C-alpha positions as CSV (number, residue, x, y, z in Angstrom):
1,M,7.2,-1.9,-15.1
2,T,8.8,1.4,-14.2
3,P,6.8,4.3,-12.7
4,E,6.8,7.5,-14.7
5,E,6.5,9.6,-11.5
6,V,6.8,8.8,-7.8
7,V,5.4,11.2,-5.3
8,P,6.8,10.9,-1.8
9,A,4.3,10.5,1.1
10,S,5.6,13.8,2.6
11,R,4.0,15.6,-0.4
12,K,0.3,15.8,0.4
13,L,-2.0,15.7,-2.6
14,G,-5.5,17.1,-1.9
15,R,-8.8,17.7,-3.6
16,D,-7.3,19.8,-6.5
17,E,-4.8,17.1,-7.4
18,A,-7.5,14.4,-7.2
19,H,-9.8,16.4,-9.4
20,A,-6.9,16.9,-12.0
21,L,-6.2,13.2,-12.0
22,A,-9.9,12.3,-12.5
23,S,-10.3,14.9,-15.2
24,A,-7.5,13.3,-17.3
25,A,-9.0,9.8,-16.8
26,A,-11.8,7.8,-18.6
27,N,-12.2,5.5,-15.6
28,V,-11.5,5.9,-11.9
29,I,-11.4,2.8,-9.7
30,V,-11.3,3.3,-5.9
31,A,-10.5,0.5,-3.5
32,K,-11.3,0.8,0.2
33,G,-10.5,-2.5,1.8
34,K,-12.5,-5.2,0.0
35,K,-15.0,-2.6,-1.4
36,V,-14.2,-1.5,-5.0
37,M,-16.0,1.3,-6.7
38,S,-15.7,2.0,-10.4
39,F,-16.6,5.3,-12.0
40,D,-16.8,6.3,-15.7
41,V,-15.6,9.9,-16.0
42,K,-17.5,11.7,-18.7
43,G,-15.8,15.1,-19.0
44,K,-15.8,16.9,-15.6
45,P,-15.5,14.4,-12.7
46,S,-18.4,14.6,-10.1
47,A,-17.8,15.6,-6.5
48,Q,-18.7,11.9,-5.7
49,I,-15.7,10.7,-7.6
50,V,-13.3,13.1,-6.1
51,D,-14.7,12.5,-2.6
52,A,-14.2,8.7,-3.1
53,M,-10.5,9.4,-4.0
54,L,-9.8,11.2,-0.8
55,G,-9.1,9.7,2.6
56,P,-10.4,10.9,6.0
57,T,-7.7,13.6,6.2
58,G,-8.8,15.1,2.8
59,N,-5.6,13.9,1.1
60,L,-5.5,11.6,-2.0
61,R,-5.5,8.0,-0.8
62,A,-2.5,5.9,-1.4
63,P,-1.4,4.1,-3.4
64,T,-2.6,5.8,-6.5
65,M,-1.5,4.8,-10.0
66,R,-2.5,5.8,-13.5
67,V,-2.4,3.2,-16.2
68,G,-3.4,4.7,-19.6
69,K,-6.8,6.4,-19.1
70,T,-7.5,4.5,-15.8
71,V,-6.7,5.9,-12.4
72,V,-6.6,3.4,-9.5
73,V,-6.8,4.7,-5.9
74,G,-6.3,2.5,-2.9
75,F,-5.2,-1.1,-3.0
76,N,-7.0,-4.2,-4.0
77,E,-4.8,-7.1,-5.2
78,E,-7.4,-8.5,-7.5
79,K,-8.0,-5.2,-9.3
80,Y,-4.3,-4.5,-9.5
81,N,-3.6,-7.9,-11.1
82,E,-6.5,-7.3,-13.5
83,I,-5.4,-3.8,-14.6
84,L,-1.7,-4.7,-14.9
85,G,-2.5,-7.9,-16.7
86,L,-0.8,-10.2,-14.1
C-alpha cells in the first residue's frame, strides 16, 4: 500500500482541516488508546465528530488515514487490521 499524501508533523492541521476530512467521509473512526468511537457522517459533520478528531492542542490527532470513504484518526491495531483487510 502506498500513501497518496503524506503530511509532515511540522505542518499542523487544525479544526478546519479535520472538518474538511470528515465532510468528505461517510464514516469517521477515532481511536484514543483502547477506546474506539465510530461516527456515521450524514452530510455536515457534527461538532462532536470534529472535537473527537482533535487532540488536546487543538490539532488533528495522528496518525490519520483515509481509506475510501472512511477516515481513521488515532491508532488502534485491531481497527487498522480490520479496515486494511490484514
